[in-house]
N, CA, C and O atoms as a GROMACS GRO file, in nm:
protein
  220
    1MET      N    1  -0.477  -1.364  -1.446
    1MET     CA    2  -0.604  -1.385  -1.409
    1MET      C    3  -0.691  -1.442  -1.341
    1MET      O    4  -0.782  -1.495  -1.404
    2ILE      N    5  -0.694  -1.452  -1.155
    2ILE     CA    6  -0.757  -1.518  -1.092
    2ILE      C    7  -0.865  -1.532  -1.074
    2ILE      O    8  -0.891  -1.467  -0.972
    3ILE      N    9  -0.992  -1.600  -1.127
    3ILE     CA   10  -1.068  -1.611  -1.078
    3ILE      C   11  -1.094  -1.733  -0.962
    3ILE      O   12  -1.035  -1.840  -0.952
    4THR      N   13  -1.203  -1.680  -0.882
    4THR     CA   14  -1.291  -1.773  -0.777
    4THR      C   15  -1.403  -1.875  -0.751
    4THR      O   16  -1.337  -1.959  -0.690
    5VAL      N   17  -1.468  -1.901  -0.753
    5VAL     CA   18  -1.658  -1.977  -0.751
    5VAL      C   19  -1.675  -2.048  -0.606
    5VAL      O   20  -1.629  -2.157  -0.572
    6GLN      N   21  -1.733  -1.981  -0.548
    6GLN     CA   22  -1.760  -2.082  -0.402
    6GLN      C   23  -1.887  -2.133  -0.421
    6GLN      O   24  -1.962  -2.095  -0.511
    7ASP      N   25  -1.918  -2.229  -0.328
    7ASP     CA   26  -2.004  -2.356  -0.368
    7ASP      C   27  -2.027  -2.389  -0.228
    7ASP      O   28  -1.970  -2.487  -0.180
    8SER      N   29  -2.137  -2.286  -0.130
    8SER     CA   30  -2.194  -2.372  -0.035
    8SER      C   31  -2.252  -2.467   0.011
    8SER      O   32  -2.268  -2.488   0.131
    9GLY      N   33  -2.295  -2.544  -0.087
    9GLY     CA   34  -2.369  -2.694  -0.102
    9GLY      C   35  -2.247  -2.826  -0.106
    9GLY      O   36  -2.252  -2.948  -0.094
   10PHE      N   37  -2.120  -2.708  -0.135
   10PHE     CA   38  -2.070  -2.805  -0.202
   10PHE      C   39  -1.982  -2.892  -0.091
   10PHE      O   40  -1.931  -2.809  -0.016
   11THR      N   41  -1.937  -3.042  -0.046
   11THR     CA   42  -1.843  -3.066   0.089
   11THR      C   43  -1.706  -3.140  -0.006
   11THR      O   44  -1.595  -3.092  -0.026
   12ARG      N   45  -1.744  -3.229  -0.039
   12ARG     CA   46  -1.650  -3.347  -0.122
   12ARG      C   47  -1.542  -3.244  -0.200
   12ARG      O   48  -1.568  -3.139  -0.260
   13ILE      N   49  -1.404  -3.317  -0.178
   13ILE     CA   50  -1.269  -3.239  -0.247
   13ILE      C   51  -1.339  -3.286  -0.383
   13ILE      O   52  -1.396  -3.394  -0.396
   14PRO      N   53  -1.325  -3.171  -0.500
   14PRO     CA   54  -1.326  -3.173  -0.624
   14PRO      C   55  -1.231  -3.233  -0.704
   14PRO      O   56  -1.114  -3.242  -0.669
   15TYR      N   57  -1.290  -3.292  -0.845
   15TYR     CA   58  -1.216  -3.381  -0.916
   15TYR      C   59  -1.269  -3.388  -1.013
   15TYR      O   60  -1.391  -3.374  -1.024
   16THR      N   61  -1.164  -3.418  -1.142
   16THR     CA   62  -1.175  -3.399  -1.284
   16THR      C   63  -1.248  -3.496  -1.278
   16THR      O   64  -1.195  -3.575  -1.200
   17GLY      N   65  -1.358  -3.544  -1.324
   17GLY     CA   66  -1.400  -3.626  -1.347
   17GLY      C   67  -1.414  -3.763  -1.468
   17GLY      O   68  -1.314  -3.770  -1.538
   18ASN      N   69  -1.502  -3.847  -1.493
   18ASN     CA   70  -1.533  -3.900  -1.635
   18ASN      C   71  -1.702  -3.934  -1.651
   18ASN      O   72  -1.757  -4.043  -1.631
   19PRO      N   73  -1.771  -3.796  -1.695
   19PRO     CA   74  -1.865  -3.855  -1.737
   19PRO      C   75  -1.925  -3.901  -1.890
   19PRO      O   76  -1.889  -3.862  -2.001
   20ARG      N   77  -2.004  -3.975  -1.863
   20ARG     CA   78  -2.073  -4.032  -1.997
   20ARG      C   79  -2.118  -3.883  -2.044
   20ARG      O   80  -2.154  -3.780  -1.989
   21ALA      N   81  -2.092  -3.942  -2.212
   21ALA     CA   82  -2.154  -3.882  -2.300
   21ALA      C   83  -2.291  -3.766  -2.276
   21ALA      O   84  -2.289  -3.646  -2.304
   22ASP      N   85  -2.427  -3.862  -2.205
   22ASP     CA   86  -2.467  -3.790  -2.243
   22ASP      C   87  -2.509  -3.817  -2.096
   22ASP      O   88  -2.556  -3.928  -2.070
   23ALA      N   89  -2.494  -3.702  -1.973
   23ALA     CA   90  -2.472  -3.684  -1.904
   23ALA      C   91  -2.462  -3.560  -1.906
   23ALA      O   92  -2.388  -3.512  -1.991
   24THR      N   93  -2.530  -3.475  -1.816
   24THR     CA   94  -2.611  -3.368  -1.841
   24THR      C   95  -2.506  -3.268  -1.700
   24THR      O   96  -2.549  -3.155  -1.678
   25GLY      N   97  -2.413  -3.302  -1.636
   25GLY     CA   98  -2.325  -3.247  -1.583
   25GLY      C   99  -2.189  -3.328  -1.550
   25GLY      O  100  -2.171  -3.444  -1.587
   26GLY      N  101  -2.087  -3.246  -1.471
   26GLY     CA  102  -1.952  -3.323  -1.492
   26GLY      C  103  -1.877  -3.283  -1.530
   26GLY      O  104  -1.772  -3.320  -1.477
   27ARG      N  105  -1.861  -3.162  -1.662
   27ARG     CA  106  -1.793  -3.098  -1.753
   27ARG      C  107  -1.693  -2.999  -1.656
   27ARG      O  108  -1.581  -2.977  -1.704
   28GLY      N  109  -1.727  -2.933  -1.513
   28GLY     CA  110  -1.669  -2.799  -1.512
   28GLY      C  111  -1.547  -2.810  -1.443
   28GLY      O  112  -1.511  -2.704  -1.389
   29LEU      N  113  -1.465  -2.916  -1.427
   29LEU     CA  114  -1.354  -2.892  -1.383
   29LEU      C  115  -1.243  -2.982  -1.502
   29LEU      O  116  -1.120  -2.987  -1.493
   30LEU      N  117  -1.318  -3.036  -1.595
   30LEU     CA  118  -1.328  -3.110  -1.702
   30LEU      C  119  -1.230  -2.970  -1.797
   30LEU      O  120  -1.134  -3.004  -1.867
   31LEU      N  121  -1.261  -2.853  -1.789
   31LEU     CA  122  -1.354  -2.738  -1.884
   31LEU      C  123  -1.233  -2.699  -1.827
   31LEU      O  124  -1.127  -2.709  -1.888
   32VAL      N  125  -1.246  -2.643  -1.678
   32VAL     CA  126  -1.066  -2.561  -1.589
   32VAL      C  127  -0.966  -2.587  -1.612
   32VAL      O  128  -0.871  -2.509  -1.619
   33ASN      N  129  -0.966  -2.775  -1.641
   33ASN     CA  130  -0.845  -2.804  -1.634
   33ASN      C  131  -0.784  -2.785  -1.773
   33ASN      O  132  -0.669  -2.745  -1.758
   34ASP      N  133  -0.812  -2.797  -1.892
   34ASP     CA  134  -0.747  -2.812  -2.015
   34ASP      C  135  -0.753  -2.624  -2.027
   34ASP      O  136  -0.639  -2.586  -2.052
   35LEU      N  137  -0.837  -2.522  -2.019
   35LEU     CA  138  -0.825  -2.392  -2.008
   35LEU      C  139  -0.749  -2.359  -1.923
   35LEU      O  140  -0.640  -2.336  -1.975
   36ALA      N  141  -0.748  -2.350  -1.860
   36ALA     CA  142  -0.671  -2.271  -1.706
   36ALA      C  143  -0.534  -2.348  -1.726
   36ALA      O  144  -0.521  -2.457  -1.781
   37THR      N  145  -0.418  -2.255  -1.662
   37THR     CA  146  -0.268  -2.265  -1.608
   37THR      C  147  -0.254  -2.364  -1.476
   37THR      O  148  -0.207  -2.476  -1.454
   38ARG      N  149  -0.318  -2.264  -1.401
   38ARG     CA  150  -0.352  -2.364  -1.283
   38ARG      C  151  -0.455  -2.361  -1.187
   38ARG      O  152  -0.496  -2.246  -1.199
   39TRP      N  153  -0.527  -2.419  -1.092
   39TRP     CA  154  -0.627  -2.396  -1.048
   39TRP      C  155  -0.597  -2.526  -0.922
   39TRP      O  156  -0.531  -2.629  -0.912
   40GLY      N  157  -0.686  -2.449  -0.844
   40GLY     CA  158  -0.703  -2.600  -0.666
   40GLY      C  159  -0.820  -2.509  -0.615
   40GLY      O  160  -0.887  -2.416  -0.661
   41PHE      N  161  -0.810  -2.587  -0.485
   41PHE     CA  162  -0.962  -2.547  -0.381
   41PHE      C  163  -0.890  -2.527  -0.278
   41PHE      O  164  -0.768  -2.540  -0.279
   42HIS      N  165  -0.984  -2.481  -0.138
   42HIS     CA  166  -1.001  -2.440  -0.020
   42HIS      C  167  -1.102  -2.423   0.014
   42HIS      O  168  -1.182  -2.366  -0.060
   43ARG      N  169  -1.146  -2.483   0.184
   43ARG     CA  170  -1.256  -2.456   0.212
   43ARG      C  171  -1.230  -2.362   0.329
   43ARG      O  172  -1.131  -2.358   0.402
   44ASP      N  173  -1.352  -2.277   0.330
   44ASP     CA  174  -1.366  -2.160   0.401
   44ASP      C  175  -1.497  -2.169   0.481
   44ASP      O  176  -1.571  -2.255   0.433
   45PRO      N  177  -1.537  -2.119   0.567
   45PRO     CA  178  -1.612  -2.111   0.646
   45PRO      C  179  -1.808  -2.125   0.609
   45PRO      O  180  -1.902  -2.163   0.679
   46THR      N  181  -1.798  -2.061   0.439
   46THR     CA  182  -1.900  -2.097   0.432
   46THR      C  183  -1.920  -2.221   0.307
   46THR      O  184  -2.008  -2.229   0.221
   47GLY      N  185  -1.813  -2.304   0.331
   47GLY     CA  186  -1.804  -2.385   0.180
   47GLY      C  187  -1.684  -2.423   0.100
   47GLY      O  188  -1.568  -2.403   0.138
   48MET      N  189  -1.714  -2.472   0.000
   48MET     CA  190  -1.620  -2.448  -0.130
   48MET      C  191  -1.567  -2.339  -0.164
   48MET      O  192  -1.641  -2.241  -0.156
   49VAL      N  193  -1.412  -2.315  -0.216
   49VAL     CA  194  -1.402  -2.199  -0.318
   49VAL      C  195  -1.267  -2.312  -0.407
   49VAL      O  196  -1.154  -2.361  -0.394
   50ILE      N  197  -1.342  -2.306  -0.465
   50ILE     CA  198  -1.273  -2.351  -0.657
   50ILE      C  199  -1.158  -2.238  -0.710
   50ILE      O  200  -1.226  -2.146  -0.755
   51TRP      N  201  -1.027  -2.206  -0.724
   51TRP     CA  202  -0.989  -2.090  -0.815
   51TRP      C  203  -0.929  -2.165  -0.888
   51TRP      O  204  -0.892  -2.281  -0.870
   52PHE      N  205  -0.912  -2.069  -1.010
   52PHE     CA  206  -0.858  -2.055  -1.138
   52PHE      C  207  -0.758  -1.997  -1.203
   52PHE      O  208  -0.780  -1.880  -1.170
   53GLU      N  209  -0.608  -1.988  -1.312
   53GLU     CA  210  -0.598  -1.896  -1.322
   53GLU      C  211  -0.564  -1.879  -1.472
   53GLU      O  212  -0.476  -1.948  -1.525
   54LEU      N  213  -0.620  -1.806  -1.526
   54LEU     CA  214  -0.615  -1.791  -1.648
   54LEU      C  215  -0.477  -1.689  -1.678
   54LEU      O  216  -0.448  -1.597  -1.601
   55THR      N  217  -0.394  -1.724  -1.813
   55THR     CA  218  -0.299  -1.614  -1.878
   55THR      C  219  -0.347  -1.598  -1.972
   55THR      O  220  -0.301  -1.516  -2.052
   0.00000   0.00000   0.00000
């Protein structure tokens, strides 16, 4: 199963960050990286598209 998420306001290259323990965000790709078989991204005319595959 491949899932895609589109963000029209995101323009930077996505990365798995290292959020502080009390941070309220920044864990999305960490979760995707841990749970997905593979993931990636591409840009389209409306913004950034991140995709991931679950087996």
